[in-house]
Structure formats: structure tokens, C-alpha cells
C-alpha positions as CSV (number, residue, x, y, z in Angstrom):
1,M,-26.1,14.4,-5.8
2,N,-28.6,16.8,-4.4
3,R,-31.6,17.7,-6.6
4,G,-34.5,20.1,-6.7
5,G,-33.0,23.4,-5.6
6,V,-31.6,22.4,-2.1
7,K,-29.8,25.4,-0.8
8,S,-26.0,25.1,-0.4
9,S,-24.3,25.3,2.9
10,A,-22.3,28.3,1.7
11,G,-25.2,30.6,1.7
12,S,-28.8,31.3,0.7
13,Q,-28.3,30.9,-3.1
14,P,-28.6,27.5,-4.6
15,D,-25.4,25.9,-5.9
16,L,-26.2,25.6,-9.6
17,L,-23.5,23.0,-10.2
18,R,-24.4,20.8,-7.3
19,D,-28.1,21.2,-7.0
20,A,-29.4,21.3,-10.6
21,P,-31.6,18.3,-11.6
22,V,-29.6,15.8,-13.6
23,D,-31.1,13.8,-16.5
24,D,-30.6,10.1,-15.9
25,K,-29.4,9.7,-19.5
26,L,-26.6,12.2,-18.7
27,R,-25.3,10.3,-15.7
28,P,-22.3,8.0,-16.3
29,L,-23.2,4.4,-16.9
30,A,-21.4,3.3,-13.8
31,D,-23.6,5.6,-11.7
32,R,-26.8,4.4,-13.4
33,M,-25.9,0.8,-12.9
34,R,-25.4,1.0,-9.1
35,P,-27.0,-2.1,-7.5
36,R,-30.4,-1.4,-6.0
37,N,-30.2,-4.3,-3.5
38,L,-27.8,-6.8,-2.1
39,D,-28.8,-9.4,-4.6
40,E,-27.5,-7.1,-7.4
41,F,-24.3,-6.4,-5.5
42,V,-21.4,-8.3,-7.2
43,G,-18.3,-9.4,-5.4
44,Q,-17.2,-9.0,-1.7
45,P,-18.5,-12.4,-0.5
46,Q,-16.2,-12.0,2.5
47,V,-18.2,-9.0,3.6
48,V,-21.8,-9.4,2.4
49,G,-21.9,-13.1,1.5
50,A,-24.5,-15.4,3.1
51,G,-24.0,-15.9,6.8
52,K,-21.4,-13.1,7.1
53,P,-21.9,-10.8,10.1
54,L,-22.6,-7.6,8.1
55,R,-25.1,-9.4,5.8
56,Q,-26.9,-10.8,8.9
57,A,-27.0,-7.4,10.5
58,L,-28.5,-5.8,7.4
59,E,-31.1,-8.5,7.0
60,R,-32.2,-7.8,10.5
61,G,-32.2,-4.0,9.9
62,Q,-29.5,-3.4,12.4
63,L,-27.0,-0.6,12.1
64,H,-23.5,-0.1,13.4
65,S,-20.8,2.4,12.4
66,L,-18.2,1.0,10.1
67,I,-15.2,1.8,7.8
68,L,-15.1,0.4,4.3
69,W,-11.5,0.0,3.2
70,G,-10.6,-1.0,-0.3
71,P,-9.4,0.0,-3.8
72,P,-11.4,2.3,-6.1
73,G,-14.4,0.8,-7.8
74,T,-15.0,-2.0,-5.4
75,G,-18.5,-0.8,-4.2
76,K,-17.8,1.2,-1.1
77,T,-20.3,4.0,-1.9
78,T,-22.9,1.6,-3.2
79,L,-22.6,-0.6,-0.1
80,A,-23.1,2.4,2.1
81,R,-26.3,3.3,0.3
82,L,-27.6,-0.3,0.5
83,I,-26.8,-0.4,4.2
84,S,-28.9,2.7,4.8
85,R,-31.7,1.4,2.6
86,H,-31.9,-2.0,4.4
87,A,-32.0,-0.2,7.8
88,D,-34.7,2.2,6.5
89,A,-32.5,5.2,7.6
90,E,-31.9,8.7,6.2
91,F,-28.8,8.8,4.1
92,Q,-26.4,11.8,3.9
93,Q,-23.3,11.8,1.9
94,L,-20.2,14.0,2.2
95,S,-16.8,13.9,0.7
96,A,-13.8,14.7,2.8
97,V,-12.2,16.4,-0.2
98,M,-14.7,19.2,0.0
99,A,-16.5,19.0,3.3
100,G,-15.5,20.8,6.5
101,V,-16.7,21.0,10.1
102,R,-19.6,23.2,9.1
103,D,-20.9,20.5,6.8
104,I,-20.7,18.0,9.6
105,R,-22.6,20.2,12.0
106,E,-25.3,20.7,9.4
107,A,-25.5,16.9,8.9
108,V,-25.9,16.5,12.6
109,E,-28.7,19.0,12.8
110,K,-30.5,17.2,10.0
111,A,-30.0,13.9,11.8
112,R,-31.5,15.3,15.0
113,T,-34.5,16.6,13.1
114,A,-35.0,13.2,11.4
115,R,-34.9,11.5,14.7
116,A,-37.1,14.0,16.6
117,E,-39.8,14.6,13.9
118,R,-39.8,11.3,11.9
119,G,-38.3,8.8,14.3
120,R,-35.7,7.8,11.7
121,R,-32.0,7.1,12.1
122,T,-29.4,8.7,9.9
123,V,-26.4,7.2,8.1
124,L,-23.7,9.7,7.4
125,F,-21.4,8.5,4.7
126,L,-18.0,10.2,4.4
127,D,-16.1,9.3,1.3
128,E,-12.3,9.5,1.4
129,V,-12.4,9.8,5.2
130,H,-8.6,9.5,5.3
131,R,-8.4,13.1,3.9
132,F,-9.8,14.4,7.2
133,N,-7.2,15.3,9.8
134,K,-7.3,13.9,13.3
135,S,-9.2,16.9,14.8
136,Q,-11.8,16.8,12.0
137,Q,-12.3,13.0,12.6
138,D,-12.8,13.8,16.3
139,T,-15.8,15.9,15.3
140,F,-17.9,12.8,14.7
141,L,-17.2,11.1,17.9
142,P,-19.9,12.6,20.2
143,Y,-22.7,12.1,17.7
144,V,-21.6,8.5,17.0
145,E,-21.4,7.9,20.7
146,D,-24.9,9.2,21.5
147,G,-26.5,7.5,18.4
148,T,-27.3,10.7,16.5
149,L,-25.4,9.4,13.6
150,T,-24.4,6.0,12.3
151,F,-21.1,6.7,10.6
152,I,-19.8,5.0,7.5
153,G,-16.4,6.0,6.2
154,A,-14.8,4.9,2.9
155,T,-11.1,4.9,2.4
156,T,-8.5,3.6,-0.1
157,E,-5.8,4.0,2.6
158,N,-4.9,1.8,5.5
159,P,-7.2,2.9,8.4
160,S,-4.4,1.9,10.9
161,F,-2.3,4.8,9.6
162,E,-4.9,7.3,8.5
163,L,-7.7,7.1,11.1
164,N,-7.4,8.0,14.8
165,S,-7.8,5.3,17.4
166,A,-10.9,6.9,18.9
167,L,-12.8,6.6,15.6
168,L,-11.5,3.1,14.9
169,S,-12.7,2.0,18.4
170,R,-16.3,3.0,17.5
171,A,-16.4,1.6,14.0
172,R,-15.8,-1.9,12.6
173,V,-13.5,-2.1,9.6
174,Y,-14.5,-4.2,6.6
175,V,-12.0,-4.9,3.9
176,L,-13.2,-4.8,0.3
177,R,-11.1,-6.5,-2.4
178,S,-10.6,-5.8,-6.1
179,L,-13.2,-7.4,-8.3
180,N,-12.0,-10.4,-10.3
181,V,-12.5,-10.7,-14.0
182,D,-15.6,-12.9,-13.7
183,D,-17.2,-10.3,-11.4
184,I,-16.6,-7.5,-13.9
185,V,-17.8,-9.6,-16.8
186,K,-21.1,-10.1,-14.9
187,L,-21.5,-6.4,-14.4
188,L,-20.7,-5.6,-18.0
189,R,-23.2,-8.1,-19.3
190,R,-25.8,-6.7,-17.0
191,A,-25.2,-3.2,-18.3
192,L,-25.4,-4.4,-21.9
193,E,-28.7,-6.1,-21.2
194,D,-30.5,-3.6,-19.0
195,T,-32.9,-1.5,-21.1
196,D,-33.9,0.9,-18.3
197,R,-30.5,2.0,-16.8
198,G,-28.0,0.4,-19.1
199,L,-27.3,0.1,-22.8
200,G,-29.8,-2.6,-23.5
201,A,-32.0,-0.4,-25.7
202,R,-29.1,0.0,-28.2
203,N,-29.0,-3.7,-29.0
204,L,-25.3,-3.9,-28.8
205,E,-23.4,-7.1,-29.5
206,I,-19.9,-7.8,-28.2
207,E,-17.3,-10.5,-29.0
208,D,-16.6,-12.7,-26.0
209,A,-12.9,-11.9,-26.3
210,A,-13.7,-8.2,-26.3
211,L,-15.8,-8.5,-23.1
212,V,-13.0,-10.3,-21.3
213,A,-10.5,-7.7,-22.5
214,L,-12.8,-5.0,-21.1
215,A,-12.9,-6.8,-17.8
216,H,-9.2,-7.1,-17.7
217,G,-8.9,-3.4,-18.6
218,G,-11.0,-2.5,-15.5
219,D,-8.1,-3.9,-13.4
220,G,-10.4,-4.8,-10.5
221,D,-12.3,-1.5,-10.7
222,A,-16.0,-1.9,-11.7
223,R,-16.4,1.9,-12.3
224,R,-13.4,2.0,-14.6
225,A,-14.7,-1.1,-16.6
226,L,-18.2,0.4,-17.1
227,G,-16.7,3.7,-18.1
228,M,-14.7,2.0,-20.8
229,L,-17.8,0.1,-22.0
230,E,-19.6,3.3,-22.3
231,V,-16.9,4.8,-24.5
232,V,-16.4,1.7,-26.7
233,A,-20.2,1.5,-27.1
234,D,-20.1,5.0,-28.7
235,L,-17.4,3.8,-31.1
236,A,-19.2,0.7,-32.2
237,E,-20.2,0.7,-35.9
238,T,-23.5,-0.6,-37.3
239,R,-23.0,-3.0,-40.2
240,D,-25.6,-5.2,-41.8
241,G,-28.1,-4.3,-39.1
242,R,-25.7,-5.3,-36.3
243,T,-23.9,-2.9,-33.9
244,L,-20.9,-4.9,-32.8
245,I,-18.2,-4.1,-30.3
246,T,-14.9,-5.7,-31.4
247,L,-11.7,-6.7,-29.6
248,E,-9.8,-4.1,-31.7
249,Q,-12.1,-1.3,-30.4
250,V,-11.7,-2.4,-26.8
251,R,-7.9,-2.5,-27.1
252,E,-7.9,1.0,-28.5
253,V,-10.0,2.3,-25.6
254,A,-8.0,0.4,-23.0
255,A,-4.6,1.3,-24.4
256,G,-2.4,3.4,-22.1
257,G,-4.3,2.5,-19.0
258,R,-2.1,2.0,-15.9
259,R,-2.6,-0.5,-13.2
260,R,-3.5,0.8,-9.7
261,F,-0.6,2.6,-8.1
262,D,-0.6,5.5,-5.6
263,K,2.8,6.9,-4.8
264,G,3.0,7.3,-1.0
265,G,-0.2,5.2,-0.5
266,E,-1.0,1.7,0.4
267,Q,-0.4,0.3,-3.1
268,F,3.0,1.9,-3.3
269,Y,4.3,0.5,0.0
270,D,2.7,-3.0,-0.6
271,Q,4.4,-3.3,-4.0
272,I,7.9,-2.1,-2.9
273,S,7.6,-4.5,0.1
274,A,6.8,-7.4,-2.3
275,L,9.7,-6.4,-4.6
276,H,12.2,-6.3,-1.6
277,K,10.9,-9.7,-0.3
278,A,11.2,-11.3,-3.7
279,V,14.9,-10.3,-3.9
280,R,15.5,-11.5,-0.3
281,G,13.7,-14.7,-1.1
282,T,15.9,-15.5,-4.2
283,D,13.0,-15.2,-6.7
284,P,14.3,-13.3,-9.7
285,D,11.0,-13.8,-11.7
286,A,8.9,-12.2,-9.0
287,A,11.4,-9.4,-8.5
288,L,11.1,-8.6,-12.2
289,Y,7.3,-8.8,-12.1
290,W,7.1,-6.3,-9.2
291,F,9.7,-4.1,-10.8
292,A,7.6,-4.0,-14.0
293,R,4.4,-3.4,-12.0
294,M,5.9,-0.3,-10.3
295,L,7.3,1.1,-13.5
296,D,3.9,0.5,-15.2
297,G,2.2,2.4,-12.3
298,G,4.5,5.4,-12.8
299,C,7.0,4.9,-10.0
300,D,10.2,7.0,-10.4
301,P,13.0,4.6,-11.4
302,H,15.4,6.7,-9.3
303,Y,13.5,5.6,-6.2
304,L,13.8,1.9,-7.3
305,A,17.5,2.3,-8.0
306,R,18.1,3.7,-4.6
307,R,16.1,1.0,-3.0
308,I,18.1,-1.8,-4.7
309,V,21.3,-0.3,-3.2
310,R,19.7,-0.8,0.2
311,M,18.8,-4.4,-0.7
312,A,22.4,-5.0,-1.7
313,M,23.7,-3.8,1.7
314,E,20.9,-5.2,3.8
315,D,20.2,-8.6,2.3
316,I,23.3,-9.6,0.3
317,G,26.0,-7.9,2.3
318,L,29.4,-9.6,2.5
319,A,28.0,-12.8,1.1
320,D,28.7,-11.2,-2.3
321,P,30.2,-7.7,-2.0
322,R,29.9,-7.2,-5.8
323,A,26.1,-6.7,-5.3
324,H,26.7,-3.3,-3.8
325,Q,28.8,-2.1,-6.7
326,I,26.5,-3.5,-9.3
327,A,23.5,-1.8,-7.7
328,L,25.4,1.5,-7.6
329,D,26.5,1.1,-11.3
330,A,22.8,0.4,-12.3
331,W,21.8,3.7,-10.6
332,A,24.5,5.6,-12.4
333,T,23.6,4.0,-15.7
334,Y,20.0,5.0,-15.3
335,D,21.2,8.6,-14.6
336,R,23.1,8.6,-17.8
337,L,20.7,6.8,-20.1
338,G,17.3,7.4,-18.7
339,S,14.3,5.2,-19.8
340,P,14.1,2.6,-21.2
341,E,17.7,1.6,-21.4
342,G,18.5,2.6,-17.9
343,E,15.6,0.5,-16.6
344,L,17.3,-2.5,-18.1
345,A,20.4,-1.8,-16.0
346,I,18.2,-1.7,-12.9
347,A,16.6,-5.0,-13.9
348,N,20.1,-6.6,-14.4
349,A,21.0,-5.5,-10.9
350,L,17.7,-6.8,-9.5
351,V,18.3,-10.3,-11.0
352,F,21.9,-10.4,-9.7
353,L,20.7,-9.5,-6.2
354,A,17.9,-12.0,-6.3
355,V,20.2,-14.9,-7.3
356,A,23.2,-13.9,-5.1
357,P,23.9,-15.6,-1.8
358,K,22.1,-13.8,1.0
359,S,23.4,-12.5,4.3
360,N,22.1,-9.9,6.8
361,S,24.8,-10.6,9.3
362,V,26.2,-7.1,9.2
363,Y,22.6,-5.7,9.5
364,V,21.9,-7.8,12.6
365,A,25.4,-7.0,14.0
366,M,24.8,-3.2,13.7
367,N,21.4,-3.5,15.5
368,E,23.0,-5.5,18.3
369,A,25.9,-3.0,18.6
370,R,23.4,-0.1,18.7
371,A,21.5,-1.8,21.5
372,D,24.7,-2.2,23.5
373,V,25.5,1.5,23.0
374,E,22.1,2.4,24.4
375,Q,22.4,-0.1,27.3
376,F,26.0,0.7,28.5
377,G,26.0,4.5,27.8
378,T,29.2,6.5,27.3
379,L,31.9,4.1,28.3
380,D,35.5,5.4,28.3
381,V,37.9,4.5,25.5
382,P,40.7,2.4,27.0
383,L,43.9,4.4,27.5
384,R,45.9,2.2,25.2
385,F,43.7,3.1,22.2
386,R,43.6,6.8,22.8
387,N,45.3,9.3,20.5
388,A,48.7,10.3,22.0
389,S,49.5,13.3,19.8
390,T,50.7,15.7,22.6
391,K,53.1,15.6,25.5
392,L,50.3,15.9,28.0
393,M,48.4,13.0,26.5
394,K,51.6,10.8,26.7
395,E,52.1,11.8,30.4
396,L,48.6,10.7,31.1
397,D,49.4,7.3,29.5
398,Y,47.4,7.8,26.4
399,G,48.4,5.1,23.9
400,K,50.6,3.2,26.5
401,G,50.6,-0.5,25.9
402,Y,49.0,-0.4,22.5
403,Q,50.3,-3.2,20.2
404,Y,50.6,-2.2,16.5
405,A,48.8,-5.0,14.6
406,H,51.1,-4.7,11.5
407,D,54.1,-5.6,13.7
408,A,52.5,-8.8,14.9
409,P,52.9,-12.1,13.1
410,G,50.2,-12.3,10.4
411,G,49.1,-8.7,11.1
412,Y,47.0,-9.9,14.1
413,V,47.5,-9.4,17.8
414,K,46.2,-12.5,19.4
415,G,44.2,-12.0,22.6
416,E,43.9,-8.2,22.3
417,R,40.5,-6.8,23.3
418,Y,39.3,-3.6,21.6
419,L,35.9,-3.1,23.4
420,P,35.6,-0.8,26.4
421,D,37.1,-2.5,29.5
422,E,33.7,-2.3,31.3
423,M,31.9,-4.2,28.6
424,P,31.5,-8.0,28.4
425,D,32.9,-9.8,25.4
426,R,30.7,-9.5,22.3
427,R,30.6,-11.3,18.9
428,Y,28.2,-9.1,16.9
429,Y,29.4,-10.2,13.5
430,R,28.6,-13.8,12.9
431,P,29.2,-14.7,9.2
432,V,26.6,-16.9,7.6
433,S,27.6,-20.1,5.8
434,R,26.9,-18.7,2.4
435,G,29.0,-17.0,-0.3
436,L,32.1,-15.2,0.6
437,E,31.2,-15.2,4.2
438,I,32.1,-18.9,4.4
439,K,35.7,-17.8,3.8
440,I,35.4,-14.8,6.1
441,G,34.1,-17.0,8.9
442,E,36.9,-19.5,8.5
443,A,39.5,-16.8,8.5
444,L,38.1,-15.2,11.7
445,A,38.0,-18.6,13.4
446,R,41.6,-19.3,12.4
447,L,42.8,-15.9,13.7
448,R,40.9,-16.2,17.0
449,G,42.0,-19.8,17.6
450,D,38.4,-21.0,17.6
451,E,37.9,-24.7,17.0
452,K,35.1,-23.9,14.5
453,P,33.7,-20.7,13.0
454,A,31.2,-18.6,15.1
455,K,27.7,-20.0,15.1
456,P,25.8,-18.6,12.1
457,I,22.7,-16.4,12.8
458,N,19.7,-18.4,13.6
459,P,16.7,-17.9,11.3
460,G,14.7,-16.4,14.2
461,E,17.4,-13.8,14.8
462,E,17.4,-12.5,11.3
463,G,16.1,-9.0,11.0
464,G,15.2,-6.9,8.0
465,E,12.8,-4.4,6.6
466,S,9.2,-5.6,6.2
């Protein structure tokens, strides 16, 4: 937050919303309680713990460009400020939501002035860097390269997908994790005790159960937990000279909060991946948990219903063909009943799919067939299998020599080959030894005259969506 009448980049007039001085008492509690040094920084021992590379670099006053990747409220902005402070560098902060190339150029000019006139380095912190497109990200590169700026970007999205390779090659990625309950309890206690920046002057008391409930309500997000503490502190009533925060008040404030979930973002894809893998791994309990998590986060049940149809085809397949129909019926039931009854239908289908025998034999077979189509190109259909619907076609021997399977004993022409003549023999479909495919494998082996069924798919050959 800029203070003291700094002129905005949009023109000569000050931005009254951005540049007006702010009374510390009016700042949110989470902002007032930002750690002032690394000793006050809670959590992220894998990044700033004793002996970790970043901690050692900071203690030596060294700077390098970096990307901080993690969920909201895990300390990305705070850590960027602390890095700048430890390195005794100028700190400039921009948000990719509002900033543009012009703001970056102004930051570069300020950095050049700081280096030329004061001999100071500059840290440019760009929040939500993933919101910049590739060309905007390229704007930083020359100034990072020549040392004009030390760049720190913060993102909640996977840098592998959202940041260009040129920027990633110049910045080390550090992964920040959600804070655990103990971390958040520590932060809440500090805010309740701090008389200068926190709520200590109000002499608040809080039940232990209420404090833990607040920490759980934060869901790994320190900013969210401190925000709820600030609200519940205002609701606390003074009785017999005590101002007590109760568990009931905390539950009232925390009611209706949703767990982290960002449709189309990292959380979304991680959770649907976990749901799919739980079904594939025959774990109905985990499947129900991830299903409930996604519903709690606001995921569209239609998406989940469509996804379980895919699971039925890809992971259960012919080991239990009923799975496909049950998945389709659950989807149709949700369409007719909506929530919450329709969600129970999807849950029923998920449990059935999770406990059903698994087979991806057709999935693997299709991939192998597609690979051969690409390898062998457009091979001719053998004449005996071609449609002979006209006199000319018959004169060209279309259909000549074709043996009608229904006329053969058992409805099967032994020894007939239906692949293109130029192709080697193939056995794409190899039934697994589970569910109905046991019987399918035995039937194919009997018809083909094999001594034993085709060798099942090896574990290392099994494909599937990640």
C-alpha cells in the first residue's frame, strides 16, 4: 500500500483510493500481524527452516530471483517482504490483476535510480504472476538478466503450466504448503496476545476448543483464520468482567465456509485425479471422501457424473459391463432429481465402480490399435471383406471368398484373418483374469484353439489417465 500522496502511474493526480494514508487500526488483523522477521514466520520449514538453502541465502544477505508457489494464506507476500528486508533491498510490489507493461517499466526506472543513486538493489514482487500472459512475462527477462531487478513472483497455480520456460529458467521455484492446525493456533494466540498490532489490548479470552475450531476453519489459510478471529472478537460478549470467545460463536462465524477449490485450477485437477485414482485403486472410502470434497468446494455434479462414466469405461470395462450402465443411470438420476438426492445416485455409482473388478484391457487395446494405424498408414481392405453391392464391384472380385460366420459351426470361421493382408498378426485385446473377462478370455482361447488364454496385460503395460 502506497502512502503519503505518491502520484499514480495513470497521471499527475494522486489516486485517492490507493495513496491515502491508512490508520493502522483500520487495517485488517491479518495485515497488521504480518511477521516482521524470519523468527516470527510460522510454517514452511521446508523452505525457510534452519539449514535450508533459501534460509542460508537470506542470512548471508544474498538475493536470487524466485517463484513462490502455494495456496492462499501460506505467507507468499510476507516471505517476499522478509527476503527484501534481509537483503537490505528496495521493495516494489505489483499485482498482475491490475498491473501492465507500463507499471513494469516504471518499476524498472525506479530500480535503476535506486542502484545508480543509492547503490541499492531492488526486489520486484509480482503477486498472482500466473495472470500475466507469456509476452507480459517476457517483459521482466532483460532486467532480471542484467541484475536491475531481483524478481519474486507469487502464484497459486502450477508454474509448469502458467509460467514460460524463459522465466522459470531464471527463477528458482519454492513450494509453500498449507499451514497445519498447530501453525494456525500459534498465529491466533500471537494475535490475541499482541497489544501493539493484535487484539491484546482488548483482554479477550477464548476457549481452547474454540481456538482449535478457528484454526480448522482457516483450512490451512492464515489470513482466513485471522479474519475469522477478528470477526468473532467483535461478537464476543463481556460478562462478569470477562470478554470470552466461545465455541458456539466460532461455529457461527465459520459456518458455510468452503474448503479450497478452484475450478479449472490446480486444486480442481488434483482432486479429480485423486477421486479417479481411488476408484481405480478399489478404495470406496477414499472415493466418497474426494467426491464429498469436490461437492463441498462447489464442483458441478454434472461434471462428476460425466467423469464416472469415463471411469466405468476406462478402468472397469468388460470386467463388469454393468458399471457403464450404472454410471449412466446415476447421471440421468441427477438430471431428474438434482441435489441432494441425485448426488446420492452418483455416490452409489462411485462405490460400485470402486469395488468392481478392474480392467483397462480395451483402453490399452485401443491405444495399440491407434499406434498401428499411424505406423502402417492407409492399408487396403482385403477384397473378400469389401462391399459387393454393384455389378462392377463383383466383377472386380469384391467380396469373393468371404465366409459368412453365421454359416460356420459355432458361428466362428476358424483360421480366418480380418486384418489387412500387409499387417502382421495382432492380439490387441488381452482379457484380464478378473470379473467377466475371465470367461471372455476362456471363450476366445477355445475358439482360437489356443492351449491357454492370451497372456493378461502386464502391470507395466497398463495405461490410464493420471
